[in-house]
C-alpha positions in Angstrom: -18.2 2.0 -8.8 -19.5 0.7 -5.7 -17.3 -2.3 -3.4 -17.4 -3.2 -0.5 -14.0 -2.2 1.3 -12.8 -4.0 4.7 -10.4 -1.7 6.2 -9.2 -3.9 9.2 -11.3 -6.2 11.4 -14.6 -4.8 11.6 -14.1 -1.8 9.9 -15.5 -1.5 6.5 -18.1 -0.1 4.5 -20.1 0.2 1.0 -17.7 2.8 -0.7 -17.0 4.4 -4.4 -13.6 2.9 -5.8 -12.3 3.8 -9.3 -13.5 1.6 -11.7 -10.6 -1.2 -12.5 -9.0 -1.7 -16.1 -7.9 -5.1 -17.5 -4.6 -5.5 -18.6 -3.4 -7.6 -21.9 -4.4 -11.0 -20.5 -7.5 -9.9 -18.2 -11.3 -9.2 -18.4 -13.0 -6.9 -16.7 -16.2 -8.9 -15.5 -19.5 -7.3 -14.0 -20.6 -9.1 -11.1 -24.3 -10.3 -11.4 -24.1 -12.5 -8.3 -21.6 -12.9 -5.1 -22.2 -16.0 -2.6 -21.5 -15.0 1.1 -19.0 -17.5 2.7 -18.3 -17.9 6.4 -14.9 -17.0 5.1 -16.1 -13.8 4.5 -17.6 -13.2 7.7 -14.5 -14.5 9.2 -12.5 -11.9 6.9 -14.8 -9.1 8.4 -14.1 -10.7 12.1 -10.3 -10.5 11.5 -10.2 -14.3 12.6 -8.9 -15.3 9.4 -5.1 -16.8 9.3 -2.8 -13.5 8.5 -1.1 -15.9 5.4 -4.6 -15.7 3.7 -5.7 -12.2 4.3 -4.4 -9.0 2.9 -6.2 -5.6 4.1 -7.5 -3.5 2.8 -9.8 -5.8 0.9 -12.8 -6.1 -1.0 -14.2 -9.8 -0.3 -16.0 -11.9 -2.5 -14.8 -15.4 -3.9 -18.0 -17.1 -4.9 -19.6 -15.8 -8.0 -20.3 -15.3 -11.6 -20.9 -12.2 -13.7 -20.8 -10.7 -17.3 -17.7 -9.9 -19.1 -17.5 -6.0 -19.8 -14.2 -5.5 -21.4 -11.8 -7.7 -22.9 -7.7 -7.4 -22.5 -6.1 -6.8 -25.6 -4.2 -9.9 -25.6 -7.1 -12.3 -24.6 -9.0 -14.7 -27.1 -11.9 -16.8 -26.6 -14.2 -14.1 -24.9 -16.3 -11.6 -25.9 -18.3 -8.6 -24.5 -21.4 -10.2 -22.5 -20.2 -13.5 -22.1 -21.6 -15.0 -19.2 -18.7 -16.4 -16.7 -17.7 -17.9 -13.5 -14.5 -17.6 -12.4 -12.0 -19.2 -10.2 -10.8 -17.6 -6.6 -7.1 -18.9 -6.5 -4.9 -16.8 -8.6 -2.2 -19.9 -9.0 1.5 -18.8 -9.9 1.8 -21.6 -12.7 6.0 -21.8 -11.6 6.2 -23.3 -8.1 6.8 -27.0 -7.6 2.9 -27.7 -7.1 1.8 -25.8 -10.1 3.7 -27.7 -12.4 2.5 -30.9 -10.9 -0.7 -29.4 -11.7 -1.9 -29.0 -7.9 -2.5 -25.6 -8.2 -4.8 -25.4 -5.1 -1.5 -26.0 -3.2 0.2 -23.1 -5.1 3.2 -21.9 -2.5 2.3 -18.1 -3.7 -1.2 -17.8 -2.4 -3.0 -15.2 -3.9 -6.9 -15.1 -4.2 -9.8 -13.1 -5.1 -11.8 -11.7 -1.8 -8.7 -12.3 0.4 -5.4 -11.1 -1.0 -6.9 -9.1 -4.1 -10.3 -7.1 -4.9 -13.3 -9.5 -4.9 -16.7 -9.8 -6.0 -18.4 -7.6 -3.2 -18.1 -5.2 -5.9 -20.0 -3.8 -9.2 -17.0 -4.9 -11.3 -14.1 -7.2 -11.2 -10.8 -7.4 -13.1 -9.6 -11.1 -13.1 -7.2 -13.5 -15.4 -8.7 -14.6 -18.4 -7.4 -18.1 -18.1 -9.6 -18.2 -14.3 -12.8 -17.3 -16.3 -14.9 -19.9 -17.7 -17.7 -19.5 -19.9 -21.2 -21.2 -19.1 -24.8 -21.2 -20.9 -27.1 -17.7 -21.0 -29.8 -20.5 -19.6 -28.2 -21.0 -16.2 -29.0 -18.9 -13.7 -26.0 -16.4 -12.6 -26.8 -17.2 -8.7 -26.6 -20.9 -9.5 -23.6 -20.4 -11.3 -22.1 -18.5 -8.6 -21.8 -21.9 -6.6 -19.5 -23.4 -8.8 -16.6 -21.9 -6.6 -17.9 -23.8 -3.5 -18.9 -27.1 -5.2 -15.6 -27.4 -6.9 -14.0 -27.4 -3.1 -16.4 -30.6 -2.5 -15.5 -31.9 -6.0 -12.2 -32.3 -5.1 -12.9 -34.3 -1.9 -15.8 -36.2 -3.4 -14.1 -37.1 -6.7 -11.1 -38.6 -4.5 -13.4 -40.8 -2.4 -14.3 -42.8 -5.3 -18.0 -43.4 -4.7 -19.6 -46.1 -6.1 -22.9 -46.9 -7.3 -24.7 -48.2 -4.6 -22.6 -46.9 -1.6 -23.6 -46.0 1.5 -22.5 -42.2 2.2 -22.6 -40.2 5.9 -22.0 -36.5 5.5 -21.3 -34.8 8.8 -22.1 -31.0 8.7 -25.0 -30.1 6.7 -23.6 -26.3 5.8 -23.1 -25.5 2.5 -20.1 -27.2 1.9 -21.8 -30.7 3.7 -25.1 -30.4 1.8 -23.0 -29.8 -1.6 -21.3 -33.1 -0.9 -24.9 -34.4 -0.2 -25.4 -33.4 -4.2 -22.4 -34.5 -5.4 -22.9 -38.1 -3.7 -26.2 -38.6 -5.1 -25.1 -37.2 -8.6 -22.2 -39.7 -8.6 -24.5 -42.7 -7.7 -24.6 -42.8 -3.9 -27.9 -45.3 -3.2 -28.1 -44.1 0.6 -26.7 -40.4 1.7 -27.2 -39.6 5.2 -26.5 -35.8 6.4 -25.8 -35.6 10.0 -26.5 -32.1 12.1 -26.8 -31.3 15.3 -30.5 -30.5 15.0 -33.3 -30.5 12.7 -32.7 -27.1 11.4 -31.3 -28.0 8.0 -33.1 -31.5 7.3 -35.6 -30.1 4.6 -32.6 -28.5 2.7 -30.7 -31.7 2.9 -33.6 -33.8 1.6 -33.7 -30.9 -1.3 -30.3 -31.4 -2.1 -30.6 -35.1 -2.3 -30.2 -36.4 1.3 -32.2 -39.7 1.9 -31.9 -39.8 5.5 -31.0 -37.2 8.4 -29.8 -37.5 11.7 -30.1 -34.5 14.2 -27.7 -36.0 16.8 -24.8 -38.5 17.1 -26.7 -41.4 18.4 -29.1 -40.9 15.9 -26.6 -41.0 12.9 -24.7 -44.2 14.6 -28.3 -46.0 15.0 -29.0 -45.1 11.0 -25.7 -45.8 9.7 -26.1 -49.1 11.4 -29.5 -50.0 10.4 -28.8 -48.8 6.5 -25.5 -50.8 6.3 -26.1 -54.2 8.3 -23.8 -52.6 10.9 -21.1 -52.5 8.9 -20.7 -48.4 8.7 -20.6 -46.0 6.1 -18.7 -46.7 2.9 -17.6 -43.1 2.6 -18.0 -40.4 5.1 -17.0 -36.7 4.5 -16.6 -34.3 7.5 -17.6 -30.9 6.3 -18.1 -29.3 9.9 -14.7 -28.3 10.7 -14.9 -29.3 14.0 -12.6 -32.2 15.7 -15.9 -33.8 17.4 -17.5 -33.9 13.8 -14.1 -35.6 12.7 -14.4 -38.0 15.6 -17.9 -38.8 14.4 -17.2 -39.2 10.8 -14.5 -41.7 12.0 -16.8 -43.4 14.0 -19.3 -43.8 11.4 -17.2 -45.3 8.4 -16.8 -48.7 7.8 -13.8 -51.1 8.1 -11.5 -50.4 4.9 -14.0 -47.2 4.3 -12.7 -43.9 3.1 -13.0 -40.6 5.5 -12.9 -37.4 3.3 -12.3 -34.0 5.6 -13.1 -30.9 3.9 -14.4 -28.8 6.5 -11.7 -25.6 7.8 -12.1 -24.8 11.3 -9.8 -21.4 10.7 -8.3 -22.8 14.0 -5.7 -25.0 15.7 -7.9 -27.6 18.0 -6.2 -30.7 17.8 -8.1 -33.7 16.8 -8.6 -36.5 19.7 -9.0 -40.1 18.5 -8.1 -43.3 19.8 -4.5 -43.8 18.9 -4.7 -47.0 16.7 -8.3 -46.1 15.2 -7.2 -45.3 11.8 -4.9 -48.3 11.6 -7.2 -50.9 12.5 -10.1 -49.8 10.7 -7.5 -49.8 7.8 -9.1 -46.4 7.0 -8.1 -44.2 4.1 -8.4 -40.5 4.9 -8.0 -37.2 3.0 -7.5 -34.1 3.9 -8.9 -31.5 1.3 -7.9 -28.0 0.3 -9.6 -26.1 -2.3 -9.5 -26.6 -6.0 -7.9 -27.3 -8.9 -8.9 -25.7 -12.5 -9.9 -29.5 -13.5 -12.4 -29.7 -10.3 -13.9 -26.0 -11.4 -14.4 -27.1 -15.3 -15.5 -30.4 -14.1 -18.3 -28.7 -11.5 -19.3 -26.1 -13.9 -20.1 -28.8 -16.6 -22.4 -30.7 -14.2 -24.2 -27.4 -12.8 -24.9 -26.5 -16.4 -26.3 -29.7 -17.2 -28.3 -29.8 -14.3 -26.8 -33.3 -13.2 -25.3 -31.5 -10.0 -28.5 -29.8 -8.4 -27.5 -26.9 -6.2 -30.1 -24.5 -6.6 -31.9 -25.4 -3.2 -29.1 -23.9 -1.3 -30.0 -20.5 -2.0 -32.3 -19.2 0.6 -31.5 -15.5 0.8 -31.2 -12.7 -1.9 -29.8 -9.2 -0.7 -28.5 -5.9 -2.3 -24.9 -5.0 -2.1 -25.4 -2.6 0.4 -26.9 -5.2 3.0 -23.6 -7.0 3.4 -23.3 -6.4 7.1 -26.8 -7.9 7.3 -25.9 -10.7 5.1 -22.6 -11.5 7.7 -25.1 -11.4 11.0 -27.7 -14.0 9.1 -24.7 -16.2 8.3 -23.0 -15.9 11.8 -26.1 -15.5 14.2 -27.9 -18.1 12.2 -31.5 -16.4 14.1 -33.3 -17.9 10.8 -32.5 -21.0 8.7 -29.8 -19.8 6.2 -28.3 -21.9 3.5 -26.5 -19.5 0.4 -26.9 -15.7 0.7 -26.4 -14.1 -2.8 -25.4 -10.3 -2.9 -26.8 -8.6 -5.8 -24.7 -5.4 -6.8 -26.8 -4.7 -9.3 -29.9 -4.9 -6.9 
């Protein structure tokens, strides 16, 4: 079968590899759509933290597919079932897994980073990580379950109430999914904040009621929308220290700040020492998702109550993976989510 194989930083190609076979508790899944994440680009560039990569590797952790073969000990699945699959292969035995915090598993193992991922025609997965969905749901939309689950972890922690004003700093994939979640949970006003107007139209398509293209515009809009109080909840989704500072500035006293963006670096935050205390802010750092988040997200997407399809802007064959990486990194044109199609 065909698979993208990254041997080391900047070295990789579409190659022929042996067809994998599922073990007793596994499924063989034919990949229908695989989303390209900036972390896939970082994997290609060699900028991912070494603890989270095992070269050589086939990338791809945001995807959906069709069950092609069922392991001998697996029940509840049949050939041709459409499935979305969790990326984290948590151990179920460590301190955090026993608490249900499987996103914090001490034995990190993830599709597309430390084990073969979905930039391939077929993938073998643990059956307990696969989740069926309705045949009426397009595969490319179901493939957005994984990134939307990361956002669900943070959004649900924020406890959005109907009528809340929510600001989202960083209108990339994660930020726009946060916009969609905020509207789905009843926020009355959702302000997306970017550095320019490139993502304004897409943000509105995802549910944003307002868009700001600068820090000054964001501060002015939030003040006018909230009688000078500030946003009830602010989501930081840019993964940059300046974005965290802006998010804290935009949040009202007693409000909630959720940071989902990960920079991949070690840049320190620069905040006035007492800001978090004097504003009495609740701050949540978010990493990935649990099975509960994944199931909740898939059902929300399947029922169409969570609107994610407008995020998809490009569809490319698997052989064009380098072009997908270039588009996502260089942003020479407006780019949302790029879908690779192994059968295309």
